[in-house]
Backbone atoms as SQL, in Angstrom:
CREATE TABLE atoms (id INTEGER PRIMARY KEY, chain TEXT, resi INTEGER, resn TEXT, atom TEXT, x REAL, y REAL, z REAL);
INSERT INTO atoms VALUES
  (1, 'A', 1, 'MET', 'N', 21.908, 61.631, -26.495),
  (2, 'A', 1, 'MET', 'CA', 21.532, 61.366, -27.874),
  (3, 'A', 1, 'MET', 'C', 22.411, 60.249, -28.426),
  (4, 'A', 2, 'ASP', 'N', 21.828, 59.104, -28.700),
  (5, 'A', 2, 'ASP', 'CA', 22.557, 58.004, -29.314),
  (6, 'A', 2, 'ASP', 'C', 22.501, 58.151, -30.827),
  (7, 'A', 3, 'ILE', 'N', 23.652, 57.961, -31.467),
  (8, 'A', 3, 'ILE', 'CA', 23.693, 57.983, -32.929),
  (9, 'A', 3, 'ILE', 'C', 24.468, 56.764, -33.414),
  (10, 'A', 4, 'THR', 'N', 24.120, 56.335, -34.606),
  (11, 'A', 4, 'THR', 'CA', 24.838, 55.213, -35.204),
  (12, 'A', 4, 'THR', 'C', 26.159, 55.727, -35.794),
  (13, 'A', 5, 'ILE', 'N', 27.008, 54.807, -36.151),
  (14, 'A', 5, 'ILE', 'CA', 28.266, 55.191, -36.799),
  (15, 'A', 5, 'ILE', 'C', 27.962, 55.893, -38.126),
  (16, 'A', 6, 'GLN', 'N', 27.006, 55.356, -38.857),
  (17, 'A', 6, 'GLN', 'CA', 26.623, 55.972, -40.142),
  (18, 'A', 6, 'GLN', 'C', 26.130, 57.402, -39.929),
  (19, 'A', 7, 'GLU', 'N', 25.297, 57.596, -38.916),
  (20, 'A', 7, 'GLU', 'CA', 24.811, 58.943, -38.621),
  (21, 'A', 7, 'GLU', 'C', 25.964, 59.866, -38.217),
  (22, 'A', 8, 'ALA', 'N', 26.923, 59.329, -37.473),
  (23, 'A', 8, 'ALA', 'CA', 28.086, 60.134, -37.075),
  (24, 'A', 8, 'ALA', 'C', 28.882, 60.558, -38.311),
  (25, 'A', 9, 'GLN', 'N', 29.073, 59.636, -39.235),
  (26, 'A', 9, 'GLN', 'CA', 29.780, 59.992, -40.477),
  (27, 'A', 9, 'GLN', 'C', 29.029, 61.092, -41.221),
  (28, 'A', 10, 'GLN', 'N', 27.715, 60.980, -41.284),
  (29, 'A', 10, 'GLN', 'CA', 26.908, 61.981, -41.976),
  (30, 'A', 10, 'GLN', 'C', 26.972, 63.330, -41.266),
  (31, 'A', 11, 'GLN', 'N', 26.880, 63.320, -39.946),
  (32, 'A', 11, 'GLN', 'CA', 26.914, 64.575, -39.198),
  (33, 'A', 11, 'GLN', 'C', 28.266, 65.269, -39.311),
  (34, 'A', 12, 'VAL', 'N', 29.340, 64.499, -39.283),
  (35, 'A', 12, 'VAL', 'CA', 30.667, 65.089, -39.463),
  (36, 'A', 12, 'VAL', 'C', 30.764, 65.702, -40.855),
  (37, 'A', 13, 'ASP', 'N', 30.270, 64.998, -41.856),
  (38, 'A', 13, 'ASP', 'CA', 30.325, 65.521, -43.224),
  (39, 'A', 13, 'ASP', 'C', 29.527, 66.814, -43.347),
  (40, 'A', 14, 'GLU', 'N', 28.341, 66.842, -42.757),
  (41, 'A', 14, 'GLU', 'CA', 27.527, 68.065, -42.793),
  (42, 'A', 14, 'GLU', 'C', 28.243, 69.220, -42.099),
  (43, 'A', 15, 'TRP', 'N', 28.862, 68.938, -40.960),
  (44, 'A', 15, 'TRP', 'CA', 29.575, 69.983, -40.227),
  (45, 'A', 15, 'TRP', 'C', 30.752, 70.495, -41.043),
  (46, 'A', 16, 'ILE', 'N', 31.509, 69.583, -41.627),
  (47, 'A', 16, 'ILE', 'CA', 32.674, 69.985, -42.430),
  (48, 'A', 16, 'ILE', 'C', 32.223, 70.849, -43.603),
  (49, 'A', 17, 'CYS', 'N', 31.157, 70.454, -44.268),
  (50, 'A', 17, 'CYS', 'CA', 30.705, 71.171, -45.470),
  (51, 'A', 17, 'CYS', 'C', 30.046, 72.514, -45.157),
  (52, 'A', 18, 'THR', 'N', 29.611, 72.728, -43.927),
  (53, 'A', 18, 'THR', 'CA', 28.969, 74.001, -43.587),
  (54, 'A', 18, 'THR', 'C', 29.869, 74.870, -42.717),
  (55, 'A', 19, 'THR', 'N', 30.274, 74.352, -41.582),
  (56, 'A', 19, 'THR', 'CA', 31.063, 75.127, -40.627),
  (57, 'A', 19, 'THR', 'C', 32.560, 75.038, -40.917),
  (58, 'A', 20, 'GLY', 'N', 33.013, 73.872, -41.296),
  (59, 'A', 20, 'GLY', 'CA', 34.445, 73.648, -41.490),
  (60, 'A', 20, 'GLY', 'C', 34.982, 74.068, -42.847),
  (61, 'A', 21, 'VAL', 'N', 34.141, 74.506, -43.736),
  (62, 'A', 21, 'VAL', 'CA', 34.454, 74.942, -45.104),
  (63, 'A', 21, 'VAL', 'C', 34.788, 73.760, -46.002),
  (64, 'A', 22, 'ARG', 'N', 35.815, 72.972, -45.657),
  (65, 'A', 22, 'ARG', 'CA', 36.176, 71.786, -46.445),
  (66, 'A', 22, 'ARG', 'C', 37.031, 70.881, -45.582),
  (67, 'A', 23, 'TYR', 'N', 37.189, 69.639, -46.042),
  (68, 'A', 23, 'TYR', 'CA', 38.070, 68.706, -45.353),
  (69, 'A', 23, 'TYR', 'C', 39.519, 69.131, -45.567),
  (70, 'A', 24, 'PHE', 'N', 40.356, 68.943, -44.542),
  (71, 'A', 24, 'PHE', 'CA', 41.800, 68.988, -44.775),
  (72, 'A', 24, 'PHE', 'C', 42.124, 67.792, -45.660),
  (73, 'A', 25, 'ASN', 'N', 43.242, 67.826, -46.366),
  (74, 'A', 25, 'ASN', 'CA', 43.539, 66.661, -47.206),
  (75, 'A', 25, 'ASN', 'C', 43.824, 65.435, -46.337),
  (76, 'A', 26, 'GLU', 'N', 43.803, 64.283, -46.972),
  (77, 'A', 26, 'GLU', 'CA', 43.899, 63.023, -46.241),
  (78, 'A', 26, 'GLU', 'C', 45.194, 62.909, -45.424),
  (79, 'A', 27, 'LEU', 'N', 46.300, 63.338, -45.985),
  (80, 'A', 27, 'LEU', 'CA', 47.562, 63.246, -45.241),
  (81, 'A', 27, 'LEU', 'C', 47.589, 64.200, -44.054),
  (82, 'A', 28, 'THR', 'N', 47.016, 65.378, -44.221),
  (83, 'A', 28, 'THR', 'CA', 46.919, 66.302, -43.083),
  (84, 'A', 28, 'THR', 'C', 46.063, 65.675, -41.992),
  (85, 'A', 29, 'ASN', 'N', 44.930, 65.087, -42.381),
  (86, 'A', 29, 'ASN', 'CA', 44.069, 64.455, -41.376),
  (87, 'A', 29, 'ASN', 'C', 44.745, 63.251, -40.725),
  (88, 'A', 30, 'LEU', 'N', 45.561, 62.535, -41.468),
  (89, 'A', 30, 'LEU', 'CA', 46.310, 61.441, -40.857),
  (90, 'A', 30, 'LEU', 'C', 47.251, 61.983, -39.783),
  (91, 'A', 31, 'GLY', 'N', 47.925, 63.082, -40.084),
  (92, 'A', 31, 'GLY', 'CA', 48.791, 63.714, -39.091),
  (93, 'A', 31, 'GLY', 'C', 48.010, 64.185, -37.879),
  (94, 'A', 32, 'ILE', 'N', 46.834, 64.751, -38.120),
  (95, 'A', 32, 'ILE', 'CA', 45.988, 65.205, -37.016),
  (96, 'A', 32, 'ILE', 'C', 45.535, 64.011, -36.173),
  (97, 'A', 33, 'LEU', 'N', 45.223, 62.888, -36.833),
  (98, 'A', 33, 'LEU', 'CA', 44.826, 61.681, -36.108),
  (99, 'A', 33, 'LEU', 'C', 45.954, 61.218, -35.182),
  (100, 'A', 34, 'VAL', 'N', 47.169, 61.247, -35.680),
  (101, 'A', 34, 'VAL', 'CA', 48.313, 60.857, -34.854),
  (102, 'A', 34, 'VAL', 'C', 48.475, 61.821, -33.680),
  (103, 'A', 35, 'GLU', 'N', 48.330, 63.113, -33.952),
  (104, 'A', 35, 'GLU', 'CA', 48.401, 64.116, -32.875),
  (105, 'A', 35, 'GLU', 'C', 47.346, 63.858, -31.805),
  (106, 'A', 36, 'GLU', 'N', 46.119, 63.670, -32.241),
  (107, 'A', 36, 'GLU', 'CA', 45.019, 63.463, -31.287),
  (108, 'A', 36, 'GLU', 'C', 45.203, 62.166, -30.511),
  (109, 'A', 37, 'THR', 'N', 45.708, 61.133, -31.177),
  (110, 'A', 37, 'THR', 'CA', 45.984, 59.873, -30.494),
  (111, 'A', 37, 'THR', 'C', 47.067, 60.068, -29.442),
  (112, 'A', 38, 'GLY', 'N', 48.052, 60.896, -29.756),
  (113, 'A', 38, 'GLY', 'CA', 49.092, 61.210, -28.782),
  (114, 'A', 38, 'GLY', 'C', 48.539, 61.937, -27.576),
  (115, 'A', 39, 'GLU', 'N', 47.607, 62.852, -27.808),
  (116, 'A', 39, 'GLU', 'CA', 46.984, 63.564, -26.684),
  (117, 'A', 39, 'GLU', 'C', 46.182, 62.602, -25.813),
  (118, 'A', 40, 'LEU', 'N', 45.497, 61.670, -26.449),
  (119, 'A', 40, 'LEU', 'CA', 44.760, 60.649, -25.700),
  (120, 'A', 40, 'LEU', 'C', 45.732, 59.792, -24.892),
  (121, 'A', 41, 'ALA', 'N', 46.820, 59.387, -25.516),
  (122, 'A', 41, 'ALA', 'CA', 47.815, 58.565, -24.822),
  (123, 'A', 41, 'ALA', 'C', 48.388, 59.309, -23.620),
  (124, 'A', 42, 'ARG', 'N', 48.630, 60.592, -23.785),
  (125, 'A', 42, 'ARG', 'CA', 49.184, 61.402, -22.700),
  (126, 'A', 42, 'ARG', 'C', 48.286, 61.353, -21.462),
  (127, 'A', 43, 'ILE', 'N', 46.978, 61.486, -21.682),
  (128, 'A', 43, 'ILE', 'CA', 46.036, 61.454, -20.563),
  (129, 'A', 43, 'ILE', 'C', 45.960, 60.038, -19.968),
  (130, 'A', 44, 'MET', 'N', 45.925, 59.030, -20.836),
  (131, 'A', 44, 'MET', 'CA', 45.834, 57.644, -20.365),
  (132, 'A', 44, 'MET', 'C', 47.028, 57.260, -19.492),
  (133, 'A', 45, 'VAL', 'N', 48.249, 57.614, -19.924),
  (134, 'A', 45, 'VAL', 'CA', 49.422, 57.205, -19.147),
  (135, 'A', 45, 'VAL', 'C', 49.512, 57.968, -17.826),
  (136, 'A', 46, 'ARG', 'N', 48.883, 59.107, -17.761),
  (137, 'A', 46, 'ARG', 'CA', 48.880, 59.853, -16.506),
  (138, 'A', 46, 'ARG', 'C', 47.769, 59.375, -15.577),
  (139, 'A', 47, 'LYS', 'N', 46.629, 59.037, -16.167),
  (140, 'A', 47, 'LYS', 'CA', 45.501, 58.599, -15.339),
  (141, 'A', 47, 'LYS', 'C', 45.635, 57.135, -14.918),
  (142, 'A', 48, 'TYR', 'N', 46.096, 56.274, -15.821),
  (143, 'A', 48, 'TYR', 'CA', 46.141, 54.841, -15.540),
  (144, 'A', 48, 'TYR', 'C', 47.559, 54.277, -15.454),
  (145, 'A', 49, 'GLY', 'N', 48.537, 55.033, -15.908),
  (146, 'A', 49, 'GLY', 'CA', 49.923, 54.579, -15.870),
  (147, 'A', 49, 'GLY', 'C', 50.680, 55.195, -14.718),
  (148, 'A', 50, 'GLU', 'N', 51.989, 55.163, -14.830),
  (149, 'A', 50, 'GLU', 'CA', 52.835, 55.610, -13.730),
  (150, 'A', 50, 'GLU', 'C', 53.207, 57.089, -13.786),
  (151, 'A', 51, 'GLN', 'N', 52.970, 57.738, -14.916),
  (152, 'A', 51, 'GLN', 'CA', 53.352, 59.146, -14.994),
  (153, 'A', 51, 'GLN', 'C', 52.397, 60.020, -14.193),
  (154, 'A', 52, 'SER', 'N', 52.952, 61.080, -13.619),
  (155, 'A', 52, 'SER', 'CA', 52.123, 62.013, -12.868),
  (156, 'A', 52, 'SER', 'C', 51.628, 63.111, -13.809),
  (157, 'A', 53, 'PHE', 'N', 50.525, 63.719, -13.418),
  (158, 'A', 53, 'PHE', 'CA', 49.958, 64.802, -14.208),
  (159, 'A', 53, 'PHE', 'C', 50.829, 66.046, -14.106),
  (160, 'A', 54, 'LYS', 'N', 51.011, 66.702, -15.226),
  (161, 'A', 54, 'LYS', 'CA', 51.619, 68.024, -15.234),
  (162, 'A', 54, 'LYS', 'C', 50.475, 69.020, -15.072),
  (163, 'A', 55, 'GLU', 'N', 50.794, 70.189, -14.637),
  (164, 'A', 55, 'GLU', 'CA', 49.759, 71.204, -14.429),
  (165, 'A', 55, 'GLU', 'C', 48.943, 71.429, -15.701),
  (166, 'A', 56, 'SER', 'N', 49.606, 71.397, -16.853),
  (167, 'A', 56, 'SER', 'CA', 48.918, 71.647, -18.121),
  (168, 'A', 56, 'SER', 'C', 47.981, 70.503, -18.524),
  (169, 'A', 57, 'ASP', 'N', 48.141, 69.330, -17.915),
  (170, 'A', 57, 'ASP', 'CA', 47.322, 68.169, -18.262),
  (171, 'A', 57, 'ASP', 'C', 46.153, 67.942, -17.309),
  (172, 'A', 58, 'GLU', 'N', 46.164, 68.577, -16.180),
  (173, 'A', 58, 'GLU', 'CA', 45.219, 68.243, -15.117),
  (174, 'A', 58, 'GLU', 'C', 43.759, 68.441, -15.483),
  (175, 'A', 59, 'HIS', 'N', 43.470, 69.339, -16.385),
  (176, 'A', 59, 'HIS', 'CA', 42.074, 69.624, -16.721),
  (177, 'A', 59, 'HIS', 'C', 41.667, 69.038, -18.065),
  (178, 'A', 60, 'LYS', 'N', 42.512, 68.175, -18.620),
  (179, 'A', 60, 'LYS', 'CA', 42.167, 67.519, -19.879),
  (180, 'A', 60, 'LYS', 'C', 41.112, 66.458, -19.608),
  (181, 'A', 61, 'ASP', 'N', 40.188, 66.323, -20.539),
  (182, 'A', 61, 'ASP', 'CA', 39.068, 65.407, -20.388),
  (183, 'A', 61, 'ASP', 'C', 39.278, 64.183, -21.273),
  (184, 'A', 62, 'LEU', 'N', 39.345, 63.018, -20.659),
  (185, 'A', 62, 'LEU', 'CA', 39.587, 61.776, -21.383),
  (186, 'A', 62, 'LEU', 'C', 38.542, 61.548, -22.475),
  (187, 'A', 63, 'ALA', 'N', 37.279, 61.737, -22.160),
  (188, 'A', 63, 'ALA', 'CA', 36.206, 61.518, -23.134),
  (189, 'A', 63, 'ALA', 'C', 36.348, 62.467, -24.323),
  (190, 'A', 64, 'ASP', 'N', 36.701, 63.713, -24.054),
  (191, 'A', 64, 'ASP', 'CA', 36.885, 64.689, -25.131),
  (192, 'A', 64, 'ASP', 'C', 38.042, 64.291, -26.031),
  (193, 'A', 65, 'GLU', 'N', 39.118, 63.780, -25.436),
  (194, 'A', 65, 'GLU', 'CA', 40.267, 63.346, -26.244),
  (195, 'A', 65, 'GLU', 'C', 39.890, 62.146, -27.114),
  (196, 'A', 66, 'MET', 'N', 39.098, 61.228, -26.566),
  (197, 'A', 66, 'MET', 'CA', 38.623, 60.086, -27.360),
  (198, 'A', 66, 'MET', 'C', 37.731, 60.556, -28.497),
  (199, 'A', 67, 'ALA', 'N', 36.874, 61.520, -28.210),
  (200, 'A', 67, 'ALA', 'CA', 35.978, 62.060, -29.242),
  (201, 'A', 67, 'ALA', 'C', 36.775, 62.748, -30.348),
  (202, 'A', 68, 'ASP', 'N', 37.873, 63.425, -29.992),
  (203, 'A', 68, 'ASP', 'CA', 38.726, 64.048, -31.013),
  (204, 'A', 68, 'ASP', 'C', 39.302, 63.000, -31.957),
  (205, 'A', 69, 'VAL', 'N', 39.755, 61.873, -31.401),
  (206, 'A', 69, 'VAL', 'CA', 40.287, 60.783, -32.225),
  (207, 'A', 69, 'VAL', 'C', 39.196, 60.251, -33.148),
  (208, 'A', 70, 'LEU', 'N', 38.012, 60.024, -32.591),
  (209, 'A', 70, 'LEU', 'CA', 36.891, 59.505, -33.384),
  (210, 'A', 70, 'LEU', 'C', 36.507, 60.477, -34.488),
  (211, 'A', 71, 'TRP', 'N', 36.472, 61.764, -34.185),
  (212, 'A', 71, 'TRP', 'CA', 36.121, 62.789, -35.166),
  (213, 'A', 71, 'TRP', 'C', 37.027, 62.709, -36.392),
  (214, 'A', 72, 'VAL', 'N', 38.320, 62.676, -36.155),
  (215, 'A', 72, 'VAL', 'CA', 39.262, 62.665, -37.283),
  (216, 'A', 72, 'VAL', 'C', 39.169, 61.345, -38.038),
  (217, 'A', 73, 'LEU', 'N', 38.951, 60.249, -37.325),
  (218, 'A', 73, 'LEU', 'CA', 38.771, 58.962, -37.992),
  (219, 'A', 73, 'LEU', 'C', 37.530, 58.988, -38.883),
  (220, 'A', 74, 'LEU', 'N', 36.460, 59.598, -38.408),
  (221, 'A', 74, 'LEU', 'CA', 35.248, 59.744, -39.220),
  (222, 'A', 74, 'LEU', 'C', 35.526, 60.603, -40.454),
  (223, 'A', 75, 'CYS', 'N', 36.302, 61.651, -40.279),
  (224, 'A', 75, 'CYS', 'CA', 36.684, 62.481, -41.431),
  (225, 'A', 75, 'CYS', 'C', 37.433, 61.654, -42.471),
  (226, 'A', 76, 'LEU', 'N', 38.422, 60.892, -42.022),
  (227, 'A', 76, 'LEU', 'CA', 39.202, 60.069, -42.946),
  (228, 'A', 76, 'LEU', 'C', 38.339, 59.030, -43.647),
  (229, 'A', 77, 'ALA', 'N', 37.407, 58.443, -42.916),
  (230, 'A', 77, 'ALA', 'CA', 36.497, 57.475, -43.535),
  (231, 'A', 77, 'ALA', 'C', 35.669, 58.144, -44.621),
  (232, 'A', 78, 'ASN', 'N', 35.129, 59.319, -44.322),
  (233, 'A', 78, 'ASN', 'CA', 34.341, 60.047, -45.316),
  (234, 'A', 78, 'ASN', 'C', 35.178, 60.370, -46.542),
  (235, 'A', 79, 'GLN', 'N', 36.386, 60.836, -46.325),
  (236, 'A', 79, 'GLN', 'CA', 37.241, 61.255, -47.437),
  (237, 'A', 79, 'GLN', 'C', 37.656, 60.099, -48.333),
  (238, 'A', 80, 'THR', 'N', 37.794, 58.918, -47.743),
  (239, 'A', 80, 'THR', 'CA', 38.299, 57.781, -48.507),
  (240, 'A', 80, 'THR', 'C', 37.195, 56.815, -48.930),
  (241, 'A', 81, 'GLY', 'N', 35.949, 57.182, -48.651),
  (242, 'A', 81, 'GLY', 'CA', 34.818, 56.365, -49.079),
  (243, 'A', 81, 'GLY', 'C', 34.616, 55.097, -48.269),
  (244, 'A', 82, 'VAL', 'N', 35.100, 55.086, -47.033),
  (245, 'A', 82, 'VAL', 'CA', 34.938, 53.909, -46.173),
  (246, 'A', 82, 'VAL', 'C', 33.645, 54.037, -45.378),
  (247, 'A', 83, 'ASN', 'N', 32.817, 53.007, -45.465),
  (248, 'A', 83, 'ASN', 'CA', 31.621, 52.907, -44.633),
  (249, 'A', 83, 'ASN', 'C', 32.055, 52.217, -43.350),
  (250, 'A', 84, 'LEU', 'N', 32.192, 52.975, -42.282),
  (251, 'A', 84, 'LEU', 'CA', 32.710, 52.408, -41.038),
  (252, 'A', 84, 'LEU', 'C', 31.770, 51.384, -40.412),
  (253, 'A', 85, 'THR', 'N', 30.477, 51.485, -40.659),
  (254, 'A', 85, 'THR', 'CA', 29.538, 50.483, -40.145),
  (255, 'A', 85, 'THR', 'C', 29.861, 49.130, -40.758),
  (256, 'A', 86, 'GLU', 'N', 29.972, 49.097, -42.079),
  (257, 'A', 86, 'GLU', 'CA', 30.311, 47.844, -42.772),
  (258, 'A', 86, 'GLU', 'C', 31.695, 47.355, -42.376),
  (259, 'A', 87, 'ALA', 'N', 32.649, 48.267, -42.301),
  (260, 'A', 87, 'ALA', 'CA', 34.015, 47.886, -41.952),
  (261, 'A', 87, 'ALA', 'C', 34.079, 47.276, -40.557),
  (262, 'A', 88, 'LEU', 'N', 33.350, 47.853, -39.603),
  (263, 'A', 88, 'LEU', 'CA', 33.348, 47.328, -38.242),
  (264, 'A', 88, 'LEU', 'C', 32.676, 45.960, -38.187),
  (265, 'A', 89, 'GLN', 'N', 31.581, 45.793, -38.932),
  (266, 'A', 89, 'GLN', 'CA', 30.909, 44.492, -38.962),
  (267, 'A', 89, 'GLN', 'C', 31.844, 43.421, -39.518),
  (268, 'A', 90, 'LYS', 'N', 32.556, 43.738, -40.602),
  (269, 'A', 90, 'LYS', 'CA', 33.513, 42.789, -41.185),
  (270, 'A', 90, 'LYS', 'C', 34.654, 42.511, -40.211),
  (271, 'A', 91, 'ASN', 'N', 35.064, 43.523, -39.470),
  (272, 'A', 91, 'ASN', 'CA', 36.145, 43.356, -38.505),
  (273, 'A', 91, 'ASN', 'C', 35.718, 42.428, -37.373),
  (274, 'A', 92, 'PHE', 'N', 34.471, 42.558, -36.909),
  (275, 'A', 92, 'PHE', 'CA', 33.948, 41.645, -35.892),
  (276, 'A', 92, 'PHE', 'C', 33.976, 40.205, -36.406),
  (277, 'A', 93, 'GLU', 'N', 33.536, 40.020, -37.656),
  (278, 'A', 93, 'GLU', 'CA', 33.525, 38.678, -38.250),
  (279, 'A', 93, 'GLU', 'C', 34.933, 38.105, -38.324),
  (280, 'A', 94, 'LYS', 'N', 35.879, 38.914, -38.770),
  (281, 'A', 94, 'LYS', 'CA', 37.271, 38.484, -38.887),
  (282, 'A', 94, 'LYS', 'C', 37.828, 38.079, -37.524),
  (283, 'A', 95, 'LYS', 'N', 37.634, 38.927, -36.544),
  (284, 'A', 95, 'LYS', 'CA', 38.169, 38.653, -35.210),
  (285, 'A', 95, 'LYS', 'C', 37.489, 37.432, -34.575),
  (286, 'A', 96, 'THR', 'N', 36.189, 37.292, -34.775),
  (287, 'A', 96, 'THR', 'CA', 35.456, 36.162, -34.204),
  (288, 'A', 96, 'THR', 'C', 35.962, 34.855, -34.792),
  (289, 'A', 97, 'LYS', 'N', 36.164, 34.839, -36.095),
  (290, 'A', 97, 'LYS', 'CA', 36.654, 33.632, -36.757),
  (291, 'A', 97, 'LYS', 'C', 38.100, 33.343, -36.351),
  (292, 'A', 98, 'ARG', 'N', 38.932, 34.343, -36.392),
  (293, 'A', 98, 'ARG', 'CA', 40.358, 34.179, -36.114),
  (294, 'A', 98, 'ARG', 'C', 40.618, 33.858, -34.649),
  (295, 'A', 99, 'ASP', 'N', 39.878, 34.490, -33.760),
  (296, 'A', 99, 'ASP', 'CA', 40.174, 34.404, -32.332),
  (297, 'A', 99, 'ASP', 'C', 39.155, 33.582, -31.548),
  (298, 'A', 100, 'ALA', 'N', 38.412, 32.714, -32.243),
  (299, 'A', 100, 'ALA', 'CA', 37.333, 31.960, -31.596),
  (300, 'A', 100, 'ALA', 'C', 37.808, 31.235, -30.340),
  (301, 'A', 101, 'GLU', 'N', 38.987, 30.667, -30.358),
  (302, 'A', 101, 'GLU', 'CA', 39.501, 29.939, -29.197),
  (303, 'A', 101, 'GLU', 'C', 40.775, 30.560, -28.642),
  (304, 'A', 102, 'ARG', 'N', 41.397, 31.410, -29.406),
  (305, 'A', 102, 'ARG', 'CA', 42.715, 31.945, -29.056),
  (306, 'A', 102, 'ARG', 'C', 42.760, 32.580, -27.662),
  (307, 'A', 103, 'HIS', 'N', 41.842, 33.462, -27.373),
  (308, 'A', 103, 'HIS', 'CA', 41.875, 34.167, -26.091),
  (309, 'A', 103, 'HIS', 'C', 41.455, 33.264, -24.930),
  (310, 'A', 104, 'LYS', 'N', 40.548, 32.336, -25.192),
  (311, 'A', 104, 'LYS', 'CA', 40.115, 31.396, -24.147),
  (312, 'A', 104, 'LYS', 'C', 41.267, 30.491, -23.716),
  (313, 'A', 105, 'GLU', 'N', 42.190, 30.236, -24.642),
  (314, 'A', 105, 'GLU', 'CA', 43.324, 29.345, -24.354),
  (315, 'A', 105, 'GLU', 'C', 44.565, 30.097, -23.909),
  (316, 'A', 106, 'ASN', 'N', 44.489, 31.411, -23.832),
  (317, 'A', 106, 'ASN', 'CA', 45.643, 32.237, -23.444),
  (318, 'A', 106, 'ASN', 'C', 45.773, 32.221, -21.935),
  (319, 'A', 107, 'LYS', 'N', 46.789, 31.550, -21.445),
  (320, 'A', 107, 'LYS', 'CA', 47.003, 31.438, -19.995),
  (321, 'A', 107, 'LYS', 'C', 47.253, 32.797, -19.341),
  (322, 'A', 108, 'LYS', 'N', 47.710, 33.750, -20.109),
  (323, 'A', 108, 'LYS', 'CA', 47.963, 35.082, -19.562),
  (324, 'A', 108, 'LYS', 'C', 46.665, 35.816, -19.219),
  (325, 'A', 109, 'LEU', 'N', 45.561, 35.391, -19.811),
  (326, 'A', 109, 'LEU', 'CA', 44.272, 36.061, -19.584),
  (327, 'A', 109, 'LEU', 'C', 43.437, 35.370, -18.506),
  (328, 'A', 110, 'ILE', 'N', 43.862, 34.218, -18.092),
  (329, 'A', 110, 'ILE', 'CA', 43.070, 33.445, -17.120),
  (330, 'A', 110, 'ILE', 'C', 43.487, 33.797, -15.712);
C-alpha cells in the first residue's frame, strides 16, 4: 500500500486520536524521536559499521526502526502544524539551488 506523506500525516493523526488517546507533548515527542533515532543508529552501526551485534540486537528490524523514526516525526509535524509535503518540496528546491554544482565538483565523490 503506497501512501503519500500527507496521507501518512492524516493516518497518524487518526490513530493518535482513536487508539493513542492523545499526542504526547512536543518535548516528549522530541525526546522519543531522539531515542528512536538512537535505536536506528545502533542497528546501522552494527549492520554497516564495525560494531558487532549483541544478542539483544540481532533480531531488530532496520525497516521497523526507520518507521519508528518516521512515525514520531509525523507526530511532531502534526502537532506543530507543519505540512511535510510542502516542507519537503521546499527543501528539494533549496538543495537543488544551493547544491546545483557543489556535489558534481566534489573530488571526494568522484
